[in-house]
VODOMI-476441 format. One record per residue (C-alpha): residue number from 1; residue in three letters; x, y, z. Coordinates in pm, 1 decimal, padded with zeros to 6 digits. Example, Ala and Ser with C-alpha at 12.3 -4.5 7.8 and 13.67 -1.06 7.14 Angstrom:
   k   r        u        v        w
   1 Ala  01230.0 -00450.0  00780.0
   2 Ser  01367.0 -00106.0  00714.0
// end
This chain:
   k   r        u        v        w
   1 Unk -03156.9 -05862.2 -08616.4
   2 Unk -02863.2 -05624.7 -08640.0
   3 Unk -02842.3 -05233.1 -08626.3
   4 Unk -02794.2 -05116.1 -08998.0
   5 Unk -02629.7 -04774.3 -08966.1
   6 Unk -02380.4 -04651.5 -09224.0
   7 Unk -02100.9 -04557.1 -08985.2
   8 Unk -02119.0 -04894.8 -08779.2
   9 Unk -02041.9 -05208.4 -08826.3
  10 Unk -02219.5 -05412.4 -09048.1
  11 Unk -02373.4 -05710.8 -08858.1
  12 Unk -02194.8 -05675.3 -08530.8
  13 Unk -02468.7 -05470.0 -08304.2
  14 Unk -02741.3 -05653.8 -08199.1
  15 Unk -03086.7 -05431.5 -08261.1
  16 Unk -03245.9 -05376.3 -07906.4
  17 Unk -03541.5 -05189.9 -07905.4
  18 Unk -03501.1 -05030.9 -07586.1
  19 Unk -03174.1 -04907.1 -07706.3
  20 Unk -03270.2 -04754.2 -08029.5
  21 Unk -03562.5 -04586.2 -07857.6
  22 Unk -03381.9 -04430.7 -07585.7
  23 Unk -03115.3 -04323.2 -07863.1
  24 Unk -03350.2 -04158.3 -08081.7
  25 Unk -03474.4 -03948.0 -07793.7
  26 Unk -03110.1 -03843.4 -07708.4
  27 Unk -03026.8 -03730.7 -08037.6
  28 Unk -03332.6 -03489.4 -08057.3
  29 Unk -03232.0 -03326.6 -07675.5
  30 Unk -02895.6 -03361.6 -07439.7
  31 Unk -03034.2 -03661.5 -07211.8
  32 Unk -02928.1 -03841.2 -06921.4
  33 Unk -02977.1 -04214.5 -07017.4
  34 Unk -03050.3 -04409.2 -06711.7
  35 Unk -02951.2 -04819.8 -06773.8
  36 Unk -02911.4 -05105.6 -06539.6
  37 Unk -02539.0 -05232.5 -06548.5
  38 Unk -02456.1 -05467.8 -06817.9
  39 Unk -02793.5 -05335.2 -07042.0
  40 Unk -02578.1 -05189.1 -07306.4
  41 Unk -02497.6 -04781.4 -07227.0
  42 Unk -02234.9 -04766.0 -07467.3
  43 Unk -02436.6 -04910.7 -07702.8
  44 Unk -02673.9 -04637.0 -07706.6
  45 Unk -02370.7 -04395.1 -07740.8
  46 Unk -02233.5 -04532.3 -08050.6
  47 Unk -02619.3 -04519.5 -08188.4
  48 Unk -02599.7 -04146.1 -08075.5
  49 Unk -02240.8 -04094.4 -08196.2
  50 Unk -02290.8 -04210.3 -08550.1
  51 Unk -02623.2 -04014.9 -08595.9
  52 Unk -02432.1 -03731.9 -08469.4
  53 Unk -02145.8 -03775.4 -08736.6
  54 Unk -02387.5 -03840.3 -09015.1
  55 Unk -02607.1 -03507.9 -08933.1
  56 Unk -02349.3 -03253.0 -08819.2
  57 Unk -01978.6 -03419.9 -08863.1
  58 Unk -01759.5 -03187.3 -08633.9
  59 Unk -01614.1 -03384.9 -08353.7
  60 Unk -01749.6 -03624.4 -08047.2
  61 Unk -01570.2 -03593.1 -07723.8
  62 Unk -01623.7 -03917.1 -07472.8
  63 Unk -01505.8 -03821.9 -07112.3
  64 Unk -01453.4 -04108.0 -06887.1
  65 Unk -01343.0 -04101.5 -06500.4
  66 Unk -01081.5 -04343.0 -06524.0
  67 Unk -00783.7 -04442.9 -06760.8
  68 Unk -00877.6 -04805.2 -06775.8
  69 Unk -01228.4 -04658.4 -06862.2
  70 Unk -01074.0 -04475.0 -07170.5
  71 Unk -00900.5 -04724.3 -07309.1
  72 Unk -01214.7 -04954.4 -07298.3
  73 Unk -01441.5 -04665.0 -07488.2
  74 Unk -01138.3 -04587.6 -07730.1
  75 Unk -01139.0 -05020.8 -07813.1
  76 Unk -01502.9 -05027.9 -07863.2
  77 Unk -01538.0 -04718.5 -08065.5
  78 Unk -01263.8 -04846.2 -08273.8
  79 Unk -01394.4 -05154.2 -08335.5
  80 Unk -01742.9 -05052.7 -08410.8
  81 Unk -01737.7 -04678.7 -08536.1
  82 Unk -01680.0 -04725.8 -08936.7
  83 Unk -01481.0 -04386.5 -09124.3
  84 Unk -01397.6 -04212.9 -08816.9
  85 Unk -01058.4 -04156.8 -08664.7
  86 Unk -01054.2 -04216.5 -08291.7
  87 Unk -00789.5 -04077.5 -08032.3
  88 Unk -00694.2 -04143.8 -07707.5
  89 Unk -00591.8 -03823.1 -07468.2
  90 Unk -00503.8 -03911.7 -07099.0
  91 Unk -00221.2 -03725.4 -06864.3
  92 Unk  00014.0 -03962.0 -07003.5
  93 Unk  00009.8 -03801.9 -07337.3
  94 Unk  00264.4 -03470.3 -07400.7
  95 Unk  00024.7 -03120.3 -07446.3
  96 Unk  00185.3 -03082.5 -07778.3
  97 Unk  00072.8 -03404.0 -07900.0
  98 Unk -00279.1 -03381.6 -07743.1
  99 Unk -00344.3 -03073.3 -07962.4
 100 Unk -00212.6 -03278.8 -08271.2
 101 Unk -00474.5 -03537.1 -08186.2
 102 Unk -00739.3 -03311.2 -08167.5
 103 Unk -00664.5 -03155.1 -08500.0
 104 Unk -00630.4 -03468.5 -08637.1
 105 Unk -00947.0 -03684.1 -08511.9
 106 Unk -01315.5 -03723.5 -08473.5
 107 Unk -01369.0 -03859.9 -08182.7
 108 Unk -01159.6 -03807.2 -07894.7
 109 Unk -01193.7 -04004.7 -07581.8
 110 Unk -01032.6 -03858.3 -07265.4
 111 Unk -01006.5 -03821.2 -06899.0
 112 Unk -01205.7 -03507.3 -06826.9
 113 Unk -00896.0 -03343.4 -06575.7
 114 Unk -00709.7 -03340.7 -06943.9
 115 Unk -00977.7 -03155.4 -07121.1
 116 Unk -01053.8 -02908.6 -06832.1
 117 Unk -00648.9 -02826.0 -06819.3
 118 Unk -00640.5 -02793.3 -07178.4
 119 Unk -00927.4 -02583.5 -07200.0
 120 Unk -00796.4 -02398.8 -06916.7
 121 Unk -00460.2 -02362.7 -07140.3
 122 Unk -00626.1 -02281.0 -07469.1
 123 Unk -00490.8 -02559.8 -07622.5
 124 Unk -00832.4 -02725.5 -07753.0
 125 Unk -01155.6 -02564.4 -07899.6
 126 Unk -01479.5 -02693.7 -07796.9
 127 Unk -01699.7 -02477.2 -08108.1
 128 Unk -01629.5 -02797.4 -08342.0
 129 Unk -01739.3 -03049.4 -08083.1
 130 Unk -02103.4 -03157.6 -08180.2
 131 Unk -02162.5 -03380.0 -07860.5
 132 Unk -02012.1 -03487.8 -07570.9
 133 Unk -02061.0 -03780.7 -07393.4
 134 Unk -02006.4 -03776.4 -07001.7
 135 Unk -01934.2 -04173.5 -06887.3
 136 Unk -02058.9 -04228.5 -06488.6
 137 Unk -02219.2 -03911.2 -06497.7
 138 Unk -02358.8 -03922.0 -06140.6
 139 Unk -02003.3 -03771.1 -06100.3
 140 Unk -02055.9 -03409.1 -06241.2
 141 Unk -02118.4 -03272.1 -05898.1
 142 Unk -01952.9 -03033.1 -05669.8
 143 Unk -01563.1 -02951.4 -05822.2
 144 Unk -01538.7 -03248.4 -06004.1
 145 Unk -01378.9 -03160.4 -06381.7
 146 Unk -01723.5 -03262.3 -06591.3
 147 Unk -01864.0 -02937.8 -06419.6
 148 Unk -01605.6 -02733.9 -06551.7
 149 Unk -01595.0 -02874.6 -06894.0
 150 Unk -01990.1 -02844.2 -06915.7
 151 Unk -02004.0 -02502.8 -06827.2
 152 Unk -01749.7 -02394.1 -07110.6
 153 Unk -01937.0 -02607.8 -07332.1
 154 Unk -02317.0 -02502.8 -07307.6
 155 Unk -02328.9 -02196.9 -07460.9
 156 Unk -02206.0 -02348.7 -07764.5
 157 Unk -02620.6 -02507.5 -07738.7
 158 Unk -02462.2 -02842.4 -07868.6
 159 Unk -02578.1 -03195.5 -07793.5
 160 Unk -02482.9 -03389.0 -07449.0
 161 Unk -02550.7 -03750.2 -07364.1
 162 Unk -02479.4 -03828.7 -07009.7
 163 Unk -02486.6 -04201.8 -06900.1
 164 Unk -02492.4 -04393.7 -06565.0
 165 Unk -02627.5 -04702.0 -06403.8
 166 Unk -02705.2 -04533.7 -06069.2
 167 Unk -02738.8 -04131.2 -06055.1
 168 Unk -02812.9 -04153.4 -05662.2
 169 Unk -03151.2 -04119.2 -05491.0
 170 Unk -03104.8 -03770.4 -05341.4
 171 Unk -03352.1 -03516.1 -05568.0
 172 Unk -03116.1 -03271.0 -05523.3
 173 Unk -02820.3 -03413.4 -05625.0
 174 Unk -02979.9 -03551.5 -05952.4
 175 Unk -03114.3 -03220.5 -06053.7
 176 Unk -02735.5 -03082.0 -05984.7
 177 Unk -02612.2 -03349.8 -06235.7
 178 Unk -02879.9 -03224.6 -06489.3
 179 Unk -02839.5 -02839.9 -06456.1
 180 Unk -02461.3 -02887.6 -06454.0
 181 Unk -02472.3 -03092.3 -06780.3
 182 Unk -02730.0 -02904.1 -06930.7
 183 Unk -02944.9 -03206.7 -06924.8
 184 Unk -03304.6 -03141.7 -07114.0
 185 Unk -03427.4 -03468.0 -07092.5
 186 Unk -03386.8 -03845.6 -06878.6
 187 Unk -03428.5 -04152.7 -07051.6
 188 Unk -03445.5 -04432.9 -06772.1
 189 Unk -03523.1 -04800.4 -06818.4
 190 Unk -03574.2 -05055.5 -06544.9
 191 Unk -03521.6 -05427.0 -06576.9
 192 Unk -03944.2 -05410.6 -06570.8
 193 Unk -03984.2 -05212.6 -06865.6
 194 Unk -04184.9 -05395.4 -07124.8
 195 Unk -03911.1 -05320.8 -07394.6
 196 Unk -03622.3 -05424.7 -07173.7
 197 Unk -03774.7 -05712.5 -07014.3
 198 Unk -03688.8 -05945.8 -07276.1
 199 Unk -03336.9 -05900.9 -07258.6
 200 Unk -03307.0 -05935.2 -06925.9
 201 Unk -03122.7 -06237.5 -06777.6
 202 Unk -03256.8 -06411.2 -06427.0
 203 Unk -03025.3 -06311.7 -06125.3
 204 Unk -03110.4 -06487.2 -05841.9
 205 Unk -03020.5 -06315.7 -05529.0
 206 Unk -02959.3 -06475.0 -05208.9
 207 Unk -02902.6 -06386.7 -04869.2
 208 Unk -02664.3 -06588.7 -04639.8
 209 Unk -02666.2 -06495.3 -04265.2
 210 Unk -02403.5 -06558.0 -03992.5
 211 Unk -02335.7 -06502.7 -03639.7
 212 Unk -02077.8 -06268.2 -03478.5
 213 Unk -01848.7 -06537.1 -03283.9
 214 Unk -01849.3 -06412.0 -02927.5
 215 Unk -01496.9 -06310.7 -02866.4
 216 Unk -01541.0 -06029.7 -03175.2
 217 Unk -01847.4 -05944.0 -03007.0
 218 Unk -01688.9 -05866.7 -02677.5
 219 Unk -01402.9 -05691.2 -02861.6
 220 Unk -01635.8 -05430.5 -03068.8
 221 Unk -01835.1 -05385.5 -02729.3
 222 Unk -01535.8 -05278.6 -02586.6
 223 Unk -01445.4 -05061.2 -02825.8
 224 Unk -01818.3 -04931.6 -02827.7
 225 Unk -01765.0 -04852.3 -02460.3
 226 Unk -01500.8 -04576.8 -02580.7
 227 Unk -01692.6 -04450.8 -02890.7
 228 Unk -01975.0 -04390.1 -02676.3
 229 Unk -01748.1 -04151.0 -02460.2
 230 Unk -01643.8 -03942.3 -02744.3
 231 Unk -02033.9 -03920.9 -02845.7
 232 Unk -02094.0 -03793.5 -02472.9
 233 Unk -01810.4 -03554.3 -02496.5
 234 Unk -01910.9 -03427.4 -02810.0
 235 Unk -02278.2 -03404.1 -02713.1
 236 Unk -02162.6 -03189.6 -02388.5
 237 Unk -01979.0 -02957.0 -02577.7
 238 Unk -02285.5 -02883.8 -02809.1
 239 Unk -02109.3 -03027.1 -03094.1
 240 Unk -02363.3 -03299.8 -03194.6
 241 Unk -02756.2 -03320.0 -03052.8
 242 Unk -02824.6 -03580.8 -02793.2
 243 Unk -02941.3 -03849.5 -03025.1
 244 Unk -02891.9 -04239.7 -03028.8
 245 Unk -02857.3 -04213.5 -03423.4
 246 Unk -02548.9 -04026.4 -03473.7
 247 Unk -02371.4 -04189.3 -03779.9
 248 Unk -02047.3 -04157.9 -03934.2
 249 Unk -02230.5 -03922.9 -04183.1
 250 Unk -02253.1 -03690.0 -03895.4
 251 Unk -01942.2 -03728.2 -03749.8
 252 Unk -01793.7 -03661.3 -04129.0
 253 Unk -01993.1 -03326.1 -04149.8
 254 Unk -01905.5 -03222.1 -03798.5
 255 Unk -01514.2 -03273.5 -03873.4
 256 Unk -01613.1 -03060.2 -04218.0
 257 Unk -01761.8 -02768.6 -04008.7
 258 Unk -01506.0 -02761.7 -03751.0
 259 Unk -01211.8 -02747.3 -04002.6
 260 Unk -01412.0 -02464.2 -04179.7
 261 Unk -01380.3 -02291.0 -03871.5
 262 Unk -01042.3 -02352.7 -03804.0
 263 Unk -00979.6 -02222.0 -04149.4
 264 Unk -01195.5 -01917.9 -04089.5
 265 Unk -00948.3 -01817.2 -03813.1
 266 Unk -01096.1 -01928.9 -03510.1
 267 Unk -00872.9 -02057.6 -03281.3
 268 Unk -00931.7 -02202.5 -02883.2
 269 Unk -00864.9 -02501.8 -02679.0
 270 Unk -01237.6 -02592.1 -02716.5
 271 Unk -01243.7 -02615.8 -03114.0
 272 Unk -00925.6 -02806.4 -03086.5
 273 Unk -01057.2 -03074.7 -02843.0
 274 Unk -01340.7 -03110.7 -03074.3
 275 Unk -01192.0 -03153.3 -03351.0
 276 Unk -00953.3 -03425.6 -03171.3
 277 Unk -01262.4 -03599.7 -03011.9
 278 Unk -01457.9 -03637.9 -03351.3
 279 Unk -01149.6 -03778.3 -03514.2
 280 Unk -01104.6 -04017.9 -03232.0
 281 Unk -01479.6 -04126.5 -03290.6
 282 Unk -01430.5 -04186.0 -03646.5
 283 Unk -01125.3 -04421.3 -03605.9
 284 Unk -01288.1 -04591.2 -03315.7
 285 Unk -01643.1 -04651.5 -03521.1
 286 Unk -01384.8 -04721.3 -03800.2
 287 Unk -01214.8 -05055.9 -03602.0
 288 Unk -01597.4 -05151.7 -03476.8
 289 Unk -01705.5 -05198.7 -03820.7
 290 Unk -01411.5 -05403.5 -03935.8
 291 Unk -01464.9 -05596.6 -03600.3
 292 Unk -01830.6 -05673.3 -03709.7
 293 Unk -01786.7 -05709.0 -04055.9
 294 Unk -01467.8 -05821.1 -04160.5
 295 Unk -01290.4 -05997.1 -03861.7
 296 Unk -01020.3 -06060.1 -03646.5
 297 Unk -00766.7 -06037.6 -03889.1
 298 Unk -00887.7 -05672.8 -04072.1
 299 Unk -00948.0 -05554.9 -03709.3
 300 Unk -00559.8 -05640.5 -03561.8
 301 Unk -00419.9 -05517.4 -03881.7
 302 Unk -00586.7 -05185.7 -03859.6
 303 Unk -00513.7 -05167.3 -03460.4
 304 Unk -00149.6 -05203.6 -03580.5
 305 Unk -00163.2 -04932.6 -03802.9
 306 Unk -00319.7 -04694.4 -03557.2
 307 Unk -00038.4 -04792.8 -03284.0
 308 Unk  00237.9 -04710.1 -03590.4
 309 Unk  00043.0 -04402.0 -03657.8
 310 Unk  00068.7 -04320.6 -03298.4
 311 Unk  00429.6 -04356.8 -03255.6
 312 Unk  00514.8 -04197.7 -03597.0
 313 Unk  00660.7 -03854.0 -03642.2
 314 Unk  00327.6 -03696.3 -03822.8
 315 Unk  00089.1 -03911.9 -03564.3
 316 Unk -00223.6 -03703.2 -03504.3
 317 Unk -00350.4 -03620.0 -03145.3
 318 Unk -00638.2 -03852.8 -03214.8
 319 Unk -00439.0 -04177.7 -03310.2
 320 Unk -00206.9 -04093.0 -02974.9
 321 Unk -00563.0 -04035.6 -02739.6
 322 Unk -00702.5 -04325.5 -02881.3
 323 Unk -00418.3 -04608.8 -02836.6
 324 Unk -00342.1 -04445.5 -02526.1
 325 Unk -00676.7 -04571.1 -02362.3
 326 Unk -00765.7 -04888.5 -02175.8
 327 Unk -01001.4 -04981.1 -02440.5
 328 Unk -00770.0 -05016.0 -02710.0
 329 Unk -00476.2 -05156.1 -02518.2
 330 Unk -00735.3 -05441.3 -02408.1
 331 Unk -00899.2 -05492.4 -02772.9
 332 Unk -00552.9 -05519.3 -02949.0
 333 Unk -00445.1 -05781.4 -02733.2
 334 Unk -00807.3 -05980.2 -02763.3
 335 Unk -00753.5 -05941.4 -03140.3
 336 Unk -00406.0 -06064.8 -03177.9
 337 Unk -00504.1 -06381.6 -02977.6
 338 Unk -00794.8 -06458.9 -03172.2
 339 Unk -00780.1 -06787.7 -03372.0
 340 Unk -01089.1 -06799.8 -03547.6
 341 Unk -01171.1 -06556.3 -03835.3
 342 Unk -01531.0 -06432.5 -03947.1
 343 Unk -01767.8 -06714.2 -04024.7
 344 Unk -01810.4 -06507.9 -04347.6
 345 Unk -01464.2 -06662.2 -04472.2
 346 Unk -01543.4 -07033.0 -04445.3
 347 Unk -01909.5 -06999.8 -04625.3
 348 Unk -01727.5 -06774.4 -04918.5
 349 Unk -01437.5 -07019.3 -04957.5
 350 Unk -01706.3 -07336.8 -04930.5
 351 Unk -01944.1 -07113.1 -05188.6
 352 Unk -01652.4 -07063.4 -05417.9
 353 Unk -01570.6 -07393.2 -05422.6
 354 Unk -01908.8 -07567.6 -05495.7
 355 Unk -01964.7 -07324.9 -05777.7
 356 Unk -01608.0 -07394.5 -05939.6
 357 Unk -01632.4 -07797.6 -05890.6
 358 Unk -02010.9 -07791.4 -05977.9
 359 Unk -01922.0 -07555.5 -06310.0
 360 Unk -01542.3 -07537.6 -06410.4
 361 Unk -01631.5 -07327.1 -06637.8
 362 Unk -01787.1 -07036.5 -06461.0
 363 Unk -01643.4 -06717.8 -06332.4
 364 Unk -01677.8 -06553.0 -05989.0
 365 Unk -01637.6 -06221.0 -05874.9
 366 Unk -01581.3 -06133.4 -05492.6
 367 Unk -01686.2 -05813.8 -05375.9
 368 Unk -01465.0 -05650.8 -05042.4
 369 Unk -01502.4 -05334.7 -04901.0
 370 Unk -01135.2 -05335.4 -04745.6
 371 Unk -00842.7 -05389.9 -04927.5
 372 Unk -00698.6 -05609.6 -04614.5
 373 Unk -01021.0 -05855.0 -04667.7
 374 Unk -00951.2 -05868.0 -05035.0
 375 Unk -00597.8 -06009.9 -04942.2
 376 Unk -00729.3 -06275.6 -04668.3
 377 Unk -01011.7 -06370.7 -04901.7
 378 Unk -00787.4 -06392.3 -05210.0
 379 Unk -00522.2 -06570.1 -05014.4
 380 Unk -00772.6 -06827.4 -04880.1
 381 Unk -00940.6 -06896.6 -05234.3
 382 Unk -00610.6 -06970.0 -05401.3
 383 Unk -00583.1 -07281.0 -05135.0
 384 Unk -00898.0 -07445.8 -05334.3
 385 Unk -00859.2 -07720.6 -05611.5
 386 Unk -00978.9 -07573.6 -05952.5
 387 Unk -00950.2 -07200.0 -05818.6
 388 Unk -00699.3 -06976.1 -06021.4
 389 Unk -00757.5 -06624.4 -05823.1
 390 Unk -00639.6 -06267.4 -05911.2
 391 Unk -00689.4 -05918.4 -05683.0
 392 Unk -00843.6 -05580.2 -05832.2
 393 Unk -00752.2 -05351.5 -05616.4
 394 Unk -00687.9 -04923.2 -05632.2
 395 Unk -00405.4 -04738.3 -05726.4
 396 Unk -00328.6 -04589.7 -05411.0
 397 Unk -00005.2 -04758.4 -05201.6
 398 Unk  00024.3 -04841.4 -04872.4
 399 Unk  00284.7 -04922.9 -04610.6
 400 Unk  00444.3 -05236.9 -04727.7
 401 Unk  00210.6 -05295.2 -04993.7
 402 Unk  00193.3 -05090.0 -05355.5
 403 Unk -00155.8 -05065.2 -05497.7
 404 Unk -00242.3 -05148.6 -05866.6
 405 Unk -00158.2 -04924.7 -06134.7
 406 Unk -00430.3 -04866.5 -06409.4
 407 Unk -00247.0 -05050.1 -06711.0
 408 Unk -00179.2 -05335.6 -06433.8
 409 Unk -00588.5 -05313.9 -06365.7
 410 Unk -00671.4 -05354.2 -06735.1
 411 Unk -00395.5 -05671.6 -06744.1
 412 Unk -00639.4 -05796.5 -06485.9
 413 Unk -00941.1 -05803.2 -06638.1
 414 Unk -00830.8 -05883.5 -06955.3
 415 Unk -00658.5 -06196.1 -06854.1
 416 Unk -00970.4 -06257.1 -06614.8
 417 Unk -01210.3 -06223.1 -06945.5
 418 Unk -00964.2 -06495.3 -07121.9
 419 Unk -01041.4 -06711.3 -06830.3
 420 Unk -00649.5 -06741.6 -06704.9
 421 Unk -00841.1 -06685.8 -06374.4
 422 Unk -01191.8 -06768.6 -06285.0
 423 Unk -01219.5 -06590.8 -05959.4
 424 Unk -01130.7 -06238.7 -05910.6
 425 Unk -01153.0 -06064.7 -05581.7
 426 Unk -01197.1 -05672.5 -05634.5
 427 Unk -01244.3 -05390.0 -05371.6
 428 Unk -01438.4 -05088.6 -05494.8
 429 Unk -01231.8 -05026.9 -05819.2
 430 Unk -01439.8 -05343.3 -05966.2
 431 Unk -01771.7 -05152.3 -05906.4
 432 Unk -01774.7 -04875.4 -06177.3
 433 Unk -01808.8 -04900.8 -06528.8
 434 Unk -01512.5 -05110.1 -06629.6
 435 Unk -01593.0 -05411.7 -06869.5
 436 Unk -01555.9 -05710.4 -06587.1
 437 Unk -01638.7 -06040.4 -06797.2
 438 Unk -02011.0 -06121.3 -06732.1
 439 Unk -01969.6 -06373.2 -06429.3
 440 Unk -02175.5 -06660.9 -06307.7
 441 Unk -02167.7 -06564.3 -05939.3
 442 Unk -02099.4 -06209.6 -05778.4
 443 Unk -02038.6 -06259.4 -05407.3
 444 Unk -02089.0 -05906.5 -05187.3
 445 Unk -01870.1 -06015.7 -04878.0
 446 Unk -02063.5 -05713.7 -04698.5
 447 Unk -02294.7 -05506.1 -04811.8
 448 Unk -02280.0 -05152.0 -04909.5
 449 Unk -02509.1 -04839.3 -04787.0
 450 Unk -02450.9 -04708.2 -05131.0
 451 Unk -02736.5 -04796.2 -05412.9
 452 Unk -02501.9 -04684.8 -05664.8
 453 Unk -02246.9 -04911.1 -05563.4
 454 Unk -02509.5 -05161.7 -05480.9
 455 Unk -02658.2 -05155.4 -05858.6
 456 Unk -02294.4 -05159.1 -06004.7
 457 Unk -02180.9 -05439.2 -05805.2
 458 Unk -02531.0 -05679.3 -05914.5
 459 Unk -02475.9 -05566.1 -06225.3
 460 Unk -02171.5 -05774.6 -06312.4
 461 Unk -02389.4 -06095.0 -06342.5
 462 Unk -02658.6 -06183.7 -06586.3
 463 Unk -02563.7 -05994.7 -06858.1
 464 Unk -02534.4 -06305.2 -07138.0
 465 Unk -02718.9 -06584.0 -06937.8
 466 Unk -02874.0 -06641.7 -06579.0
 467 Unk -02633.7 -06578.8 -06274.7
 468 Unk -02670.9 -06546.5 -05918.1
 469 Unk -02563.2 -06284.5 -05660.6
 470 Unk -02501.1 -06401.0 -05275.3
 471 Unk -02487.1 -06129.0 -05017.5
 472 Unk -02330.0 -06192.8 -04661.8
 473 Unk -02473.8 -06048.5 -04353.6
 474 Unk -02387.8 -06069.6 -04002.1
 475 Unk -02683.1 -06033.1 -03747.5
 476 Unk -02701.0 -05771.7 -03525.8
 477 Unk -02464.4 -05546.4 -03668.5
 478 Unk -02420.5 -05273.9 -03928.0
 479 Unk -02399.7 -05522.9 -04212.8
 480 Unk -02823.8 -05523.2 -04198.5
 481 Unk -02842.4 -05138.3 -04163.0
 482 Unk -02636.5 -05097.9 -04458.0
 483 Unk -02858.1 -05346.3 -04684.4
 484 Unk -03175.6 -05209.3 -04578.1
 485 Unk -03036.5 -04838.3 -04695.2
 486 Unk -02931.8 -04936.3 -05004.1
 487 Unk -03253.6 -05093.3 -05082.4
 488 Unk -03469.1 -04790.6 -04963.8
 489 Unk -03210.5 -04565.2 -05152.7
 490 Unk -03246.1 -04789.3 -05452.2
 491 Unk -03607.4 -04741.7 -05452.8
 492 Unk -03627.7 -04427.5 -05368.2
 493 Unk -03343.9 -04322.5 -05707.2
 494 Unk -03612.3 -04469.8 -05960.5
 495 Unk -03925.4 -04314.9 -05818.6
 496 Unk -03726.3 -03969.8 -05810.7
 497 Unk -03547.0 -04014.4 -06143.2
 498 Unk -03932.1 -04081.4 -06294.0
 499 Unk -04072.1 -03791.6 -06151.6
 500 Unk -03785.7 -03536.2 -06249.6
 501 Unk -03791.2 -03703.7 -06602.3
 502 Unk -04204.2 -03581.2 -06590.7
 503 Unk -04107.5 -03249.5 -06427.8
 504 Unk -03857.6 -03170.7 -06749.0
 505 Unk -04133.0 -03255.9 -06936.9
 506 Unk -04456.0 -03172.1 -06795.7
 507 Unk -04672.7 -03216.7 -07084.8
 508 Unk -04491.0 -03504.9 -07287.7
 509 Unk -04268.5 -03703.9 -07112.9
 510 Unk -04128.3 -03881.3 -07442.7
 511 Unk -04099.9 -03552.7 -07673.2
 512 Unk -03965.9 -03245.4 -07618.8
 513 Unk -03801.7 -02960.7 -07815.5
 514 Unk -03573.2 -03064.3 -08142.3
 515 Unk -03227.4 -03000.1 -08097.0
 516 Unk -03097.6 -02740.9 -08342.8
 517 Unk -02890.6 -03027.9 -08517.9
 518 Unk -03170.5 -03213.5 -08605.3
 519 Unk -03394.2 -02992.6 -08761.2
 520 Unk -03496.9 -03100.1 -09076.6
 521 Unk -03315.6 -03435.6 -09035.7
 522 Unk -03468.3 -03771.1 -09105.7
 523 Unk -03299.7 -04013.1 -08833.0
 524 Unk -03106.4 -04320.8 -08970.9
 525 Unk -03227.2 -04485.1 -08635.7
 526 Unk -03584.7 -04489.1 -08775.8
 527 Unk -03541.6 -04843.3 -08865.4
// end
């Protein structure tokens, strides 16, 4: 059965109970929609957009954080939304042309910074906008452009739709998102809800544990001694509490605090020393993580970059201090002489080879946190019979290697969807929002501590048919800590979202104040 709406292409959108239920709620009040990846948030947006245009006319603004996402939404709406003109606005479009696009079109799809800049220059007005859709709404915190756009839009009292698969586990962050966007209602659905479960494909999650090779264990132990020296000095200076549980997050927070003191005018040797030692600790901790979770090649490449940084004209004091230590010199020599890679690499090769040989039409997505590992894994997989592999990486250029511009990323994804490649090795750029083709197998080269990223990775399979997720863990390393951290945060996120939903609507979670645009209106979504 298909959605029957005068502004939606006939016989094109499957009617799903949970999507129409969420859309009915979202048309009445400004709503944050939290749906698992692959469960059709964009269809919910389409329903709300069509109904808003039917009721109120005016303009619709859809904001997405990247150009590929903007183009993706534009294609989707152009194909399915009838009788409306859809335009794309990005930084590549001249300001004068953007003004014209704004005047001539009903639906504008844009990156947020462009709209924020145009509002600042008074090139575009928001008074005609009846609905703003904020995709990946969890970004609406701090100084992100979503916040400034919403701030100017809220006084109009018009409708907001926020969409995300994972707004985060911290209650204060979710509340900040809701406050910044003017959210009055939260609609949460999980794979276990009665109106969702019949549409959920079976996803089998498997964990594969590997042992860290002795030579890598020795290297990380030597680096660990240098890391402990840095921590002890920071504790002795009173910059950190004497704790065995100092995390990267703690070190980054300390760095921000020390930088703030410097900007405030404080100048003394103790502050400069603390800044340097803290930066050393962060660099060494990163090296340990690479050795434990990525292997000899990634560790060696990072140590080489540190050496090059220390020898450059723009070198930092911390980089020079690290490379001058005996521990750094010893580990760099060890890493350069290692002949064995991390055991994850051969296991991934075997797993992908088995999948492609047993199911020749299947698609495989391998996530790696680091670009060095992405290069290594894609190179190794390309040697396997039947594997046609491509890489998806970010835009940032590095020494000796250019990043992928957004147009290239879009091209890679399309070729993967079209079957030109059957294996895609991606860094975090493949996690958020982009319409990666439904895959049969998703591989985590390493777990990630973020519940947001973990949910997004898993959501790349099990969309139209059953799928499989394989997560590699190195025993006795941060791999295991990161995995359990994301599991705990994901459970906490769902609990807090439901609590916040009830807090916004304490008397009746599914009913509330009717949006002004809805008064006296019969919804075309009432099938």
